[in-house]
C-alpha positions in Angstrom: -5.0 -13.1 3.9 -4.7 -11.8 0.3 -0.8 -11.0 0.1 1.9 -12.4 1.8 4.9 -10.3 1.5 8.4 -12.0 2.7 11.0 -9.8 3.3 13.5 -6.8 5.1 12.6 -5.0 8.1 15.1 -2.0 8.7 14.9 1.3 10.9 15.9 3.9 8.6 18.1 6.5 9.8 17.9 9.7 7.2 20.6 12.9 6.4 19.2 15.4 4.7 21.9 17.1 2.5 22.4 20.2 0.3 24.3 17.4 -2.2 25.7 13.8 -1.6 29.5 14.1 -0.5 32.4 13.5 -2.8 34.6 10.9 -2.0 37.0 12.5 1.1 34.2 15.6 1.6 32.8 15.6 5.2 28.9 17.2 5.0 26.8 18.5 7.9 23.6 17.2 7.8 20.5 19.6 8.1 18.1 16.8 9.8 18.8 13.5 10.9 15.6 11.4 11.0 14.7 8.0 11.9 11.8 6.2 10.0 11.0 2.7 9.9 11.7 0.8 6.4 13.2 -1.9 4.8 11.7 -3.3 1.6 9.2 -6.0 2.7 8.2 -3.9 5.4 7.5 -1.0 3.5 5.7 -2.8 0.7 3.6 -5.0 3.4 2.7 -1.6 4.8 1.4 0.1 1.6 -0.6 -3.0 0.7 -2.2 -2.3 4.2 -2.6 1.4 3.5 -4.3 1.1 0.6 -7.0 -2.0 2.2 -6.0 -5.1 1.2 -5.1 -8.1 3.4 -1.0 -8.8 4.1 1.2 -10.4 6.2 4.8 -9.9 6.6 7.3 -12.7 6.9 10.6 -11.2 8.3 12.6 -10.9 12.0 13.9 -8.1 13.8 16.9 -7.9 16.5 16.6 -7.4 20.4 17.6 -3.7 19.9 15.4 -1.3 20.6 14.8 -0.9 17.3 12.9 -4.2 17.3 9.7 -3.2 19.0 9.6 0.3 17.4 9.1 -1.6 13.6 7.0 -4.2 15.0 4.7 -1.4 16.6 4.4 0.3 13.6 3.7 -2.7 11.2 0.5 -3.3 14.1 -0.4 0.2 13.5 -0.7 0.0 10.1 -2.7 -2.9 9.6 0.2 -5.8 9.0 -0.7 -9.1 10.1 2.9 -9.6 11.8 2.2 -13.1 13.3 5.3 -14.7 11.8 7.4 -11.6 12.7 10.3 -13.2 14.9 12.3 -11.0 17.3 16.1 -12.6 17.6 17.7 -12.2 20.3 21.6 -10.9 20.2 21.2 -9.3 16.7 20.4 -5.8 15.8 17.7 -5.3 13.5 18.8 -4.4 10.2 19.9 -0.8 9.5 19.6 1.6 6.5 21.7 4.7 6.4 20.1 7.1 3.9 21.1 10.2 2.5 18.7 12.9 0.6 20.4 15.7 -1.3 18.3 18.7 -1.8 16.4 17.2 -5.5 15.0 14.6 -3.5 17.3 11.8 -4.6 19.0 8.9 -2.0 22.2 7.1 -1.4 21.4 4.6 1.0 23.9 1.6 2.5 22.2 -1.8 4.7 23.3 -3.6 7.2 21.0 -6.3 7.0 21.1 -7.2 11.1 18.0 -9.6 10.9 17.0 -9.8 8.1 19.7 -11.9 7.2 18.6 -14.9 9.8 15.2 -15.5 7.9 15.9 -19.0 6.5 14.1 -21.7 4.3 12.9 -23.3 7.3 11.3 -20.1 8.5 9.2 -19.3 5.2 8.5 -23.1 5.1 6.5 -22.6 8.6 5.2 -18.8 7.7 3.8 -20.5 4.3 1.9 -23.4 6.1 0.2 -21.1 7.6 -0.8 -17.9 6.0 -1.2 -19.8 2.3 -4.6 -20.7 2.7 -6.4 -17.7 1.1 -3.5 -16.3 -0.2 -3.5 -14.5 -4.0 -0.5 -13.3 -4.3 2.9 -13.7 -2.7 5.6 -10.5 -2.6 9.6 -10.8 -2.4 12.6 -9.1 -2.3 16.4 -9.5 -1.8 17.0 -7.8 1.4 16.7 -11.3 2.6 18.8 -14.3 2.1 18.2 -15.4 -1.7 17.9 -18.8 -0.9 14.9 -17.7 1.8 13.5 -15.8 -1.3 13.9 -19.2 -4.0 12.1 -21.2 -0.7 9.3 -19.1 -0.4 8.7 -18.6 -4.5 8.9 -22.1 -5.0 6.3 -22.8 -1.9 4.1 -20.0 -3.5 4.0 -21.6 -7.3 3.5 -25.0 -5.9 0.4 -23.8 -3.6 -1.4 -21.6 -6.7 -0.1 -18.2 -6.1 0.8 -15.5 -8.3 4.3 -14.1 -7.7 5.7 -10.7 -7.5 9.2 -10.3 -7.3 11.2 -7.0 -7.3 14.8 -8.0 -7.5 16.2 -5.2 -5.0 19.1 -4.5 -4.0 20.6 -5.8 -7.8 22.4 -9.2 -7.5 24.0 -11.6 -10.0 22.4 -13.1 -12.8 24.1 -16.1 -11.8 22.4 -15.9 -7.9 19.3 -14.3 -9.1 18.2 -16.6 -12.2 16.5 -19.1 -10.3 14.3 -17.0 -8.8 13.8 -15.8 -11.8 12.1 -19.4 -13.3 9.8 -18.9 -10.2 8.3 -15.5 -11.1 5.4 -14.4 -12.9 5.3 -10.5 -12.3 8.9 -9.1 -12.3 9.2 -5.2 -11.3 12.5 -3.4 -11.0 14.5 -0.3 -12.1 16.6 0.5 -15.0 19.6 -0.2 -13.1 18.3 -4.0 -11.7 17.3 -4.8 -15.7 20.4 -3.8 -16.8 22.7 -5.9 -14.7 20.2 -9.0 -14.9 19.6 -8.8 -19.0 23.4 -8.0 -19.7 21.8 -5.4 -21.8 21.9 -1.2 -21.0 18.9 0.1 -20.5 19.7 3.6 -20.7 16.7 4.6 -23.3 13.4 3.6 -23.8 14.3 1.3 -26.7 17.0 -0.5 -24.7 15.1 -0.8 -21.8 12.3 -2.6 -24.0 14.9 -4.7 -25.5 16.0 -5.8 -21.4 12.6 -6.5 -20.4 11.7 -8.8 -24.2 15.0 -10.8 -22.9 14.2 -10.9 -19.2 10.3 -12.3 -20.5 12.6 -15.5 -22.0 13.2 -16.8 -18.2 9.4 -17.7 -18.4 8.0 -14.7 -16.8 4.8 -13.5 -17.3 5.1 -10.1 -17.3 8.4 -6.8 -16.8 7.6 -4.2 -15.6 10.7 -1.8 -15.7 10.5 1.9 -13.6 11.9 5.1 -15.4 11.9 7.7 -13.2 10.2 10.6 -13.7 9.5 8.8 -17.2 6.8 6.8 -16.0 7.4 2.7 -16.2 7.8 0.4 -19.0 5.6 -2.6 -19.3 6.1 -5.5 -21.5 4.2 -8.6 -21.4 4.3 -11.4 -24.3 1.3 -9.4 -25.9 2.7 -5.7 -25.5 4.9 -2.8 -25.5 3.6 0.1 -23.3 5.2 3.1 -21.2 3.1 4.2 -19.0 3.6 8.3 -18.1 3.6 9.1 -14.1 2.1 12.0 -12.4 3.9 14.9 -12.3 4.6 15.9 -8.5 7.1 17.9 -6.7 9.6 15.5 -5.3 11.1 15.5 -1.9 12.4 12.0 -1.4 12.6 9.2 -3.7 12.7 6.6 -0.6 10.1 3.8 -0.9 8.5 5.2 -3.9 9.8 1.8 -5.9 7.6 -0.2 -2.7 4.5 2.3 -3.3 4.5 1.3 -6.8 4.8 -2.5 -6.4 2.3 -2.4 -3.8 0.0 -0.9 -6.1 0.5 -2.8 -8.7 -0.4 -5.6 -6.3 -3.4 -4.1 -4.8 -4.8 -3.3 -8.6 -4.6 -6.9 -9.7 -6.5 -7.9 -6.9 -9.4 -5.8 -8.0 -9.1 -7.5 -11.4 -7.7 -4.7 -13.2 -5.8 -5.2 -16.4 -2.0 -5.1 -16.3 -1.6 -1.7 -18.1 -4.2 0.1 -15.3 -2.3 -1.7 -12.6 0.5 -0.3 -13.6 -1.0 3.1 -14.2 -2.4 2.3 -10.5 1.8 1.5 -9.3 2.4 4.7 -10.8 0.1 6.9 -8.7 1.2 5.5 -5.7 5.0 6.1 -6.6 3.9 9.5 -6.9 2.0 10.1 -4.0 5.3 9.0 -2.0 8.1 10.9 -3.4 5.8 14.0 -2.3 7.0 13.0 1.7 9.7 12.7 3.6 10.5 9.1 4.9 9.6 5.7 3.9 6.6 4.2 5.3 5.4 8.1 6.2 5.4 8.5 3.1 3.0 5.5 1.7 -0.2 6.7 0.6 -3.5 5.5 1.3 -6.0 4.1 -1.6 -7.9 7.2 -1.9 -4.4 9.4 -2.4 -3.8 7.3 -5.5 -7.0 7.1 -6.8 -7.3 11.2 -6.4 -3.3 11.5 -7.8 -4.6 8.9 -10.8 -7.6 11.3 -11.2 -5.6 14.6 -11.0 -3.6 13.3 -14.2 -6.2 12.9 -16.4 -7.2 16.0 -15.7 
């Protein structure tokens, strides 16, 4: 198993609207969709869809969404041996509003994701660690669980990829940064964790340099349509994103994380890996929904090739 992902599994309820509602405003949605999602599940599915073996550690509930979520993971080639269905609890839910320009607003109900414990990941990791090279995790499951699995990965010689989303205060996240090799985050998350505004490229670079001080090998900050910023101890580089028509930005960050992981496992340089991640994110924004939007390996290669042309 090349990659272990520990993280959330949600059912996404997606509403398409012309604009985001103002306080007190009631809107009528043009469409309602149900899509499998959750940052952990999204990243695992994207890695699998790009042809890399991956196992997911997570939890679903005993509601009707649980079997649907598990079936979707299996169908996409994710090892779900360590995804348990918990009784008397709902699966995680995400309520996503997508406006006409493709931007989204998300409210999450953790459900079973909040029941993933440090002892759960200890048990799963003992089985999955042999042969694994990367651990990927986020913050839609309890921070103490994330810390435990990242610490185990470090002890086991795996590289750790941490996507600190949704954003939490530095005091909660700081212990996790000390066991992070590759930190992948957006501008808002970078500002919260570094204490430095990240509204411009120079500011984002300053925030990344501050975060490197935690012993991190590389910091990658996503910049939306401006691509991404790679900062490590040798270079600072803005890497542009392919130009595409945006339909829905849901899971674009998850595709980006997955693309970087797949490229690193292929032995690509950090710069090449970020370019590949940009391509994966670019494909994802052209389609509606979280997991339905995630790209194949060939789609990413084609997008990168088109950009160079």
